[in-house]
N, C-alpha and C positions, 0 to 999 in steps of 0.2 A: 436215518439220517434224511437231511433234505438235500437236493438235487439244485444245484446251482448250473442252468445249462447255457451260463454267458463269463468270460472273466473281463475284467476291467480290460482288457487290451482289443477282448474282441466287442465290445461297447463301444470303444474308440475305432477301431475298423469299419462299424458297423455304418457309426454317424457323421464318420469324420470330425468331430468333435472332439476334444477332453471330456474326459470320464468325471462328472460332479463329485463334491464331495460326499463323502457316507455310499460313492456304487457297488462297492460290492454288497453293505446291506439292502440297497436299491434292486439291485440282478437278483440276491437270496427272496425277497418282495415279490419280485415280480416273475421268476421262476415257480414260484410257491403258485399263483396264480395259473399259469400256464400247463401246468400239473395237475391242478383244479378240472381245466378247461376239459383237458383232452386224456379226464381222467376215466370216459366211455369208448375212448377211441381204442384199437386195436391195431398193435406194432410189435415188432418182435425187440427186446432192449440184451444190451449185455448182462454180464455176471452185477455191475451194478446198479443196475436199473435206466441206463442212462438208453436212450433208441440206440440199437447197434444201427440202421439204414441211415447213409449217409446224409440222404434229404431228407428224412425228416428230422435228425441230428438239426442240419443246418436251420428246420422252421422252425423249433424250440428256442435255438440260439437266436434266429434273425425277431421273433416275435418275443422272447425276453430285453433283447436290445430295444423293439422297436416301442417296448410298453414302460423302460426306464429313457426313454429320448422325452417324452414329451411328458411324465411328470419333470423331471431336472428341464425341462424351456417352462412349464409352470412356475415350478419354481424358483429359478432365475428371472421372472418378470415378475413375481410377487416382493423381491427382496430390491430389484431395482439392477437386475444384474445383465440383465439381456445386452444381447449384443446388438438384436432387432428392435429397433425403433418402437415400428406396432405395439412391440409387447414392453412398454414401457408400462411399469404402476403410475406414470403421473397421466391423467384422463384431460385433465384439460391447463392451459397456464396464461394467465396474463400480465402485462408487461404495466399497464397503465393501472395503479391500482395495485398489485400484486396482490394475482389470487392466482391460487393453488388449490386443482383437485385431486384427490389421490383416491387411487383403489383399496379397498379392503384388501385383508390377506386373508387367501386363499384356505377355504373348508375344506373338511373332509367331506369328499362328493360320491355316488354314485358309479363316477370311475377307476376310487383309491380301490375297492373291490371286485374290480368285474376288468379284462382284455380291452382297452383301448379297440378301437375301429381294426386300424391296423395288423398289430397281433394279431387281431381275429381271423383277418383274409388272409395273412400270410399263414394262417394252420388250416384254415379253410380252404387251401390253395391242392391242399394235400388228405382232405377229409380228417382231419385232425380235432376238429373244434367238437362239443359235446351237444350233442343231441338233446336237445329243449322241446318236451313233449306240453303244450298246451292245453 
C-alpha cells in the first residue's frame, strides 16, 4: 500500500492556496518521490509505515506539499490560469498589428521524476535525503 504523506487540507494550509485539480493524485505521486528519496534514511515508523517521530513526519508532509506546489504553479501557468502575471503563458503581446506569442505546453522534464530543490532541502534539514555516490 502506498503511503500518502499529506492531505489536501494540509497542502492548502502549507501553501495558503486552494489545492489544484487532481490534488489527491498529485499528493500520492509526490509522496512516492519523497519515499524514494528517503529510501536510505533511517527513522522509526509506526505500524502503518509512516514516520513515528513528529519532526520527521512533518518533513515528509512539507516536502510532499512543496513538490505539488511547484507542479501546480507550472500547470497553472501553462493553462493561463496563474494569478501571477509573470507566470502567464503569453511571452509577448503587441497592440498595433495584433501580434501574440505563446509558450508551448510544458513537457515532462527531469523535475517530474526528481524532488524539487525546496522539497529536497526540507528533507535535508533532518538528514533524510538519499545519499548519492558518484
